[in-house]
C-alpha positions as CSV (number, residue, x, y, z in Angstrom):
1,X,171.1,46.2,4.9
2,X,170.4,49.0,7.4
3,X,173.1,50.7,9.4
4,X,171.6,50.4,12.8
5,X,173.5,53.4,14.1
6,X,172.4,55.9,11.5
7,X,169.3,54.2,10.2
8,X,170.2,54.9,6.6
9,X,170.8,52.6,3.7
10,X,174.1,52.5,1.9
11,X,173.7,52.9,-1.8
12,X,175.0,49.5,-2.7
13,X,172.3,47.9,-0.5
14,X,169.4,49.1,-2.8
15,X,169.5,45.8,-4.7
16,X,169.5,43.8,-1.5
17,X,166.5,45.7,-0.1
18,X,164.8,45.4,-3.5
19,X,165.2,41.6,-3.6
20,X,164.2,41.1,0.0
21,X,161.1,43.3,-0.4
22,X,160.1,41.7,-3.6
23,X,160.3,38.2,-2.1
24,X,158.7,39.0,1.2
25,X,156.0,41.4,-0.1
26,X,156.7,44.0,2.6
27,X,159.1,46.7,3.6
28,X,159.6,48.5,6.9
29,X,158.7,52.1,7.0
30,X,162.2,53.0,8.1
31,X,163.7,51.1,5.1
32,X,161.3,52.8,2.8
33,X,162.0,56.3,4.1
34,X,165.8,55.6,3.7
35,X,165.3,54.5,0.1
36,X,163.3,57.7,-0.6
37,X,166.0,59.9,0.9
38,X,168.8,58.3,-1.0
39,X,167.0,58.1,-4.4
40,X,168.4,61.4,-5.7
41,X,172.0,60.3,-5.0
42,X,171.6,56.7,-6.3
43,X,172.8,55.7,-9.7
44,X,170.2,55.3,-12.5
45,X,169.7,51.5,-12.1
46,X,169.2,51.9,-8.4
47,X,166.7,54.8,-9.0
48,X,164.7,52.5,-11.3
49,X,164.6,49.8,-8.6
50,X,163.4,52.4,-6.0
51,X,160.8,53.8,-8.4
52,X,159.5,50.2,-9.1
53,X,159.2,49.6,-5.3
54,X,157.3,52.9,-4.9
55,X,155.0,51.9,-7.7
56,X,154.3,48.4,-6.2
57,X,153.6,50.0,-2.8
58,X,151.1,52.4,-4.4
59,X,149.4,49.5,-6.2
60,X,149.3,47.5,-2.9
61,X,151.3,44.5,-4.0
62,X,154.0,45.5,-1.4
63,X,153.0,46.5,2.1
64,X,154.6,49.0,4.4
65,X,155.1,47.5,7.9
66,X,155.9,49.3,11.2
67,X,158.9,48.0,13.2
68,X,158.2,47.6,16.9
């Protein structure tokens, strides 16, 4: 999911993060920031998933969580 050395997501992991986030109802701030940074280089289906997550976060149905 997250490359712990660079703290960035690999484009093929967008679906995995999307599914995990949708099921759990939350996403870490670092995962969210990585998704936002990679959105311009993601393919169109991945961009739609990222946009959907952003929309659900704004509506409050998915929460951002800080990682200790």
